[in-house]
C-alpha positions in Angstrom: 105.7 120.4 86.0 104.3 121.6 89.3 100.8 121.4 88.0 100.9 117.8 86.8 98.9 115.1 88.6 102.1 113.3 89.3 103.6 116.2 91.2 100.3 116.8 93.1 100.1 113.1 94.0 103.7 113.2 95.1 103.2 116.3 97.2 100.0 115.1 98.8 101.5 111.7 99.6 104.5 113.4 101.3 102.3 115.8 103.3 99.9 113.1 104.4 102.8 110.8 105.3 104.3 113.5 107.5 100.9 114.2 109.1 100.5 110.5 109.9 103.9 110.3 111.5 103.2 113.3 113.6 99.9 111.8 114.7 101.6 108.6 115.6 104.1 110.3 117.9 101.3 112.3 119.5 99.2 109.2 120.0 102.2 107.4 121.6 102.8 110.5 123.8 99.2 110.4 125.1 99.0 106.6 125.5 102.4 106.5 127.1 101.3 109.0 129.8 99.2 106.2 131.3 102.4 105.1 133.0 102.6 108.5 134.7 99.2 108.1 136.5 95.6 108.5 135.8 95.6 112.3 136.3 98.3 113.0 133.7 96.6 110.6 131.3 93.2 112.1 131.8 94.5 115.7 131.4 96.2 114.9 128.1 93.2 112.9 126.8 90.8 115.7 127.7 93.0 118.2 125.9 92.7 116.2 122.7 89.0 115.6 123.1 88.1 119.2 122.6 86.0 120.4 119.7 88.9 121.8 117.8 90.5 118.4 117.7 87.4 116.9 116.2 88.1 118.9 113.1 91.7 117.6 113.3 90.3 114.1 113.3 88.5 114.8 110.0 91.9 115.9 108.6 93.5 112.7 110.0 90.8 110.7 108.3 91.5 112.5 105.0 95.2 111.8 105.4 94.7 108.1 106.1 92.3 107.6 103.3 94.2 109.5 100.6 97.6 108.1 101.6 96.2 104.5 101.5 94.4 104.9 98.2 97.4 106.6 96.6 99.6 103.8 97.8 97.3 101.3 96.2 97.2 103.4 93.0 101.0 103.3 92.9 101.1 99.6 93.3 98.6 99.2 90.4 100.6 101.4 88.1 103.8 99.7 89.0 102.9 96.1 89.0 100.3 96.1 86.2 102.3 98.5 84.0 99.4 100.8 83.3 101.3 104.0 83.1 99.0 105.4 80.4 96.2 105.4 83.0 98.1 107.2 85.8 96.2 110.5 85.4 92.7 108.9 85.4 93.7 106.6 88.3 94.7 109.7 90.2 91.4 111.4 89.6 89.5 108.2 90.5 91.3 107.7 93.8 91.1 111.4 94.6 87.3 111.4 94.0 86.9 108.2 96.0 89.0 109.7 98.9 86.8 112.8 98.9 83.6 110.8 99.0 84.9 108.6 101.9 86.1 111.6 103.9 82.7 113.2 103.5 81.0 109.9 104.5 83.3 109.5 107.5 83.6 113.1 108.4 79.9 113.9 108.8 79.4 111.6 111.9 82.6 113.1 113.4 81.3 116.6 112.7 77.9 115.9 114.1 79.4 114.4 117.2 81.7 117.5 117.6 78.8 119.9 117.2 76.5 117.9 119.5 78.3 118.6 122.8 
């Protein structure tokens, strides 16, 4: 049961959903600090612009892409009643997600390593 594509999809969807919510709160915390003055806002923004957080941006990109594609996959399975293709749809969206993360992550990684 725990090795099925359905469980893996469920687990990844939950993990990426939690990661996106945590990112949303962090984003609001940084943007909301603009009301506290330019110094506070700049210090928080500089903290999150470090090289370590560039790798976190790649993880965020992966979470957004996978979560979105898996949501579309669930809509297709549910509304078009193609339950016999669930496994192959999972593999297809996972492969597409990996390719898009690589394509989007390379420029982020090059920028992080540049300076």
